[in-house]
Legacy VTK file of the C-alpha trace (Angstrom):
# vtk DataFile Version 3.0
C-alpha trace
ASCII
DATASET POLYDATA
POINTS 261 float
-141.881 86.641 203.107
-140.830 83.174 203.994
-143.758 82.917 206.387
-146.216 83.974 203.687
-144.790 81.312 201.320
-145.155 78.711 204.027
-148.759 79.626 204.628
-149.385 79.620 200.896
-147.860 76.190 200.623
-149.899 75.041 203.565
-153.114 76.246 201.996
-152.115 74.681 198.686
-151.419 71.384 200.389
-154.789 71.530 202.076
-156.444 72.250 198.754
-154.641 69.313 197.141
-155.614 67.002 199.988
-159.173 68.271 199.777
-159.261 67.715 196.034
-157.900 64.183 196.397
-160.457 63.491 199.090
-163.235 64.799 196.875
-162.077 62.636 193.962
-161.834 59.568 196.213
-165.321 60.234 197.598
-166.701 60.673 194.078
-165.076 57.431 192.917
-166.454 55.661 195.970
-169.948 57.000 195.300
-169.832 56.117 191.597
-168.757 52.525 192.273
-171.115 51.973 195.187
-173.821 50.459 192.905
-171.277 47.811 191.853
-170.729 46.829 195.475
-174.446 46.847 196.167
-175.136 44.602 193.159
-172.365 42.224 194.283
-173.685 41.990 197.831
-177.267 41.543 196.653
-176.125 38.690 194.423
-174.221 36.969 197.252
-177.172 37.339 199.606
-179.468 35.819 196.993
-177.091 32.903 196.423
-177.114 32.141 200.142
-180.912 32.247 200.376
-182.266 31.369 196.933
-179.788 30.130 194.281
-182.496 29.896 191.614
-183.377 33.566 192.071
-179.687 34.476 192.136
-179.194 32.670 188.817
-182.096 34.567 187.267
-180.501 37.857 188.336
-177.199 37.215 186.531
-176.104 38.457 183.120
-177.209 36.866 179.877
-173.603 35.846 179.259
-173.358 33.911 182.505
-176.642 32.129 181.857
-175.461 31.252 178.353
-172.332 29.605 179.754
-173.914 27.810 182.716
-177.273 26.082 182.980
-179.781 26.727 185.750
-179.422 23.104 186.847
-175.652 23.349 187.316
-175.566 26.762 188.963
-176.442 25.614 192.532
-173.624 23.072 192.732
-171.138 25.528 191.179
-171.827 28.272 193.731
-171.817 25.712 196.522
-168.329 24.551 195.561
-167.173 28.166 195.794
-168.762 28.376 199.278
-170.960 31.256 198.085
-173.976 29.581 199.692
-172.261 30.177 203.064
-172.027 33.949 202.518
-172.552 36.104 205.601
-170.829 39.407 204.780
-168.122 40.996 202.653
-165.673 43.886 202.698
-164.320 45.473 199.534
-160.784 46.753 199.022
-161.079 47.566 195.315
-163.888 48.394 192.922
-163.528 49.544 189.336
-165.738 50.542 186.417
-164.491 50.510 182.830
-167.351 51.615 180.591
-169.930 48.826 180.883
-167.639 46.405 182.743
-167.070 46.456 186.513
-165.113 44.534 189.119
-165.432 44.319 192.882
-162.630 42.665 194.863
-162.453 42.005 198.559
-162.986 39.411 201.268
-166.046 37.273 201.893
-166.869 36.054 205.394
-168.823 32.801 205.591
-171.388 31.865 208.224
-168.664 29.822 209.908
-166.397 32.861 210.110
-164.012 31.764 207.361
-162.413 34.568 205.316
-162.100 34.005 201.564
-160.781 36.356 198.866
-163.470 37.090 196.315
-163.666 38.866 192.982
-166.959 39.570 191.214
-167.229 40.619 187.583
-170.266 42.587 186.444
-171.672 44.031 183.247
-174.125 46.889 182.717
-177.124 45.211 181.148
-180.773 46.277 180.933
-180.087 49.386 183.040
-178.562 47.436 185.924
-175.306 45.839 187.042
-175.491 42.089 186.438
-173.001 39.526 187.730
-171.116 37.907 184.857
-168.501 35.924 186.783
-167.127 35.086 190.220
-163.775 33.935 191.560
-163.721 32.781 195.168
-160.680 31.431 196.961
-158.785 31.293 193.658
-161.460 29.126 192.004
-163.484 30.459 189.104
-167.203 29.817 188.778
-166.748 28.514 185.235
-163.751 26.300 185.962
-164.357 22.634 185.164
-164.390 20.446 188.240
-164.725 16.689 188.490
-168.319 15.775 189.383
-168.998 14.294 192.786
-169.236 10.556 193.422
-173.027 10.342 193.160
-173.021 12.510 190.054
-170.356 10.311 188.458
-172.407 7.170 189.027
-175.507 8.756 187.515
-173.492 10.072 184.567
-172.015 6.651 183.790
-175.328 4.840 184.183
-177.232 7.338 182.018
-174.605 7.230 179.272
-174.489 3.434 179.089
-178.262 3.017 179.236
-178.724 5.640 176.495
-176.158 3.799 174.398
-177.866 0.471 175.065
-181.227 1.903 173.998
-179.665 3.129 170.742
-178.206 -0.317 170.079
-181.412 -2.206 170.876
-183.588 0.174 168.836
-181.002 0.424 166.038
-181.542 4.173 166.114
-178.783 6.532 167.291
-180.711 9.784 166.755
-181.359 10.553 170.434
-177.896 9.314 171.430
-176.325 11.612 168.837
-178.292 14.578 170.218
-176.780 13.981 173.666
-173.147 14.033 172.524
-170.567 16.787 172.948
-170.456 19.392 170.217
-167.043 18.107 169.143
-168.200 14.533 168.559
-171.579 15.637 167.219
-169.914 17.698 164.468
-167.804 14.708 163.443
-170.672 12.216 163.246
-174.285 11.561 162.282
-176.823 9.070 163.641
-176.097 6.986 160.559
-172.328 6.961 161.045
-172.785 5.977 164.687
-175.035 3.111 163.615
-172.262 1.906 161.318
-169.518 2.384 163.917
-171.362 0.360 166.552
-172.848 -2.252 164.205
-170.873 -4.965 166.008
-172.915 -4.423 169.189
-176.135 -4.785 167.202
-174.966 -7.875 165.317
-173.880 -9.567 168.555
-177.185 -8.621 170.192
-175.372 -7.071 173.137
-177.672 -5.897 175.920
-176.296 -4.172 179.025
-179.632 -3.084 180.526
-178.809 -5.108 183.656
-176.452 -2.339 184.855
-179.455 -0.347 186.106
-179.538 -2.632 189.146
-175.832 -2.210 189.950
-173.361 0.496 190.941
-170.264 1.029 188.782
-166.856 0.163 190.174
-164.624 3.040 189.115
-160.912 2.350 188.855
-159.807 5.679 190.363
-161.187 9.030 191.479
-162.479 11.162 188.576
-159.719 13.349 187.165
-159.539 16.090 184.584
-156.915 15.964 181.846
-154.870 18.960 180.742
-157.566 20.029 178.280
-160.315 19.756 180.935
-161.824 16.521 179.690
-163.148 13.996 182.177
-162.031 10.391 181.831
-163.839 7.542 183.601
-162.817 3.914 183.519
-164.256 0.943 185.386
-166.756 -1.895 185.264
-170.114 -3.210 186.356
-169.901 -6.585 188.094
-173.268 -7.930 186.933
-174.549 -11.433 187.611
-174.048 -12.421 183.974
-170.551 -11.127 183.292
-168.453 -7.986 183.913
-169.165 -4.972 181.734
-166.096 -2.804 181.326
-166.306 0.802 180.170
-164.085 3.717 179.220
-165.788 7.093 178.860
-164.537 10.563 178.092
-166.524 13.781 178.539
-166.205 17.486 177.749
-167.706 20.178 179.949
-170.176 22.319 177.995
-171.983 25.079 179.912
-171.591 23.067 183.098
-172.891 19.818 181.608
-170.687 16.794 180.922
-171.127 15.714 177.311
-169.769 12.487 175.853
-166.585 12.616 173.753
-165.922 8.895 173.369
-167.198 5.534 174.581
-165.813 2.019 174.756
-167.679 -0.957 176.231
-166.425 -4.502 176.738
-168.839 -7.211 177.825
-167.297 -10.134 179.669
-164.035 -8.262 180.203
-162.907 -6.745 183.488
-161.539 -3.240 183.160
LINES 1 262
261 0 1 2 3 4 5 6 7 8 9 10 11 12 13 14 15 16 17 18 19 20 21 22 23 24 25 26 27 28 29 30 31 32 33 34 35 36 37 38 39 40 41 42 43 44 45 46 47 48 49 50 51 52 53 54 55 56 57 58 59 60 61 62 63 64 65 66 67 68 69 70 71 72 73 74 75 76 77 78 79 80 81 82 83 84 85 86 87 88 89 90 91 92 93 94 95 96 97 98 99 100 101 102 103 104 105 106 107 108 109 110 111 112 113 114 115 116 117 118 119 120 121 122 123 124 125 126 127 128 129 130 131 132 133 134 135 136 137 138 139 140 141 142 143 144 145 146 147 148 149 150 151 152 153 154 155 156 157 158 159 160 161 162 163 164 165 166 167 168 169 170 171 172 173 174 175 176 177 178 179 180 181 182 183 184 185 186 187 188 189 190 191 192 193 194 195 196 197 198 199 200 201 202 203 204 205 206 207 208 209 210 211 212 213 214 215 216 217 218 219 220 221 222 223 224 225 226 227 228 229 230 231 232 233 234 235 236 237 238 239 240 241 242 243 244 245 246 247 248 249 250 251 252 253 254 255 256 257 258 259 260
């Protein structure tokens, strides 16, 4: 009797193990398309970032521009992708996640998490976190990008002053400042520059001297302070930007001609 019970328990245990195995295999099979979509995305990023961007979800493309996507994935080392292994994959209705380890072409292992959404009958990447850094996280721009950003901002401002028309300058502002101003109010606010006939066009032939490395504040705004040492006189500046869809948009501007900063 005891032997029969033992055999029965043994068969039951085998059935349970078999059932668990079947469930695990089914879950693996059901989530395989998520892994395949993740790996296809990473392979595209490594070979053709523009094509990878086009393959992402509408939500991702709404939050990040095509122009800023290449530098964002590069900073996450996704352009160095060689292979990946996945320890966890999950589907919750139309949302999916794949988590694992990415191996770069240099053999470096990095934890990676990819978020996907079911869109237009396919899994589309909606977000990535690599090495603890999120794709959408604001990062200070690089040195060359900072110089171009400063120069473009000041030259756009100078054009508005010289033309006495702040329409185009207003269009380039952050949403926060844009909502609080109009081209007319900007014309009034910066009337002093017009009345004094200030012209800073000479900065186009110089590189800005930035006081310190670009830093982000607690609310993810970028603050830049420095000067241009032109042949006429120093041009000091203080600029503040907000990150909008990967683009740095102006929040505030202060310019001092003839004053070191």
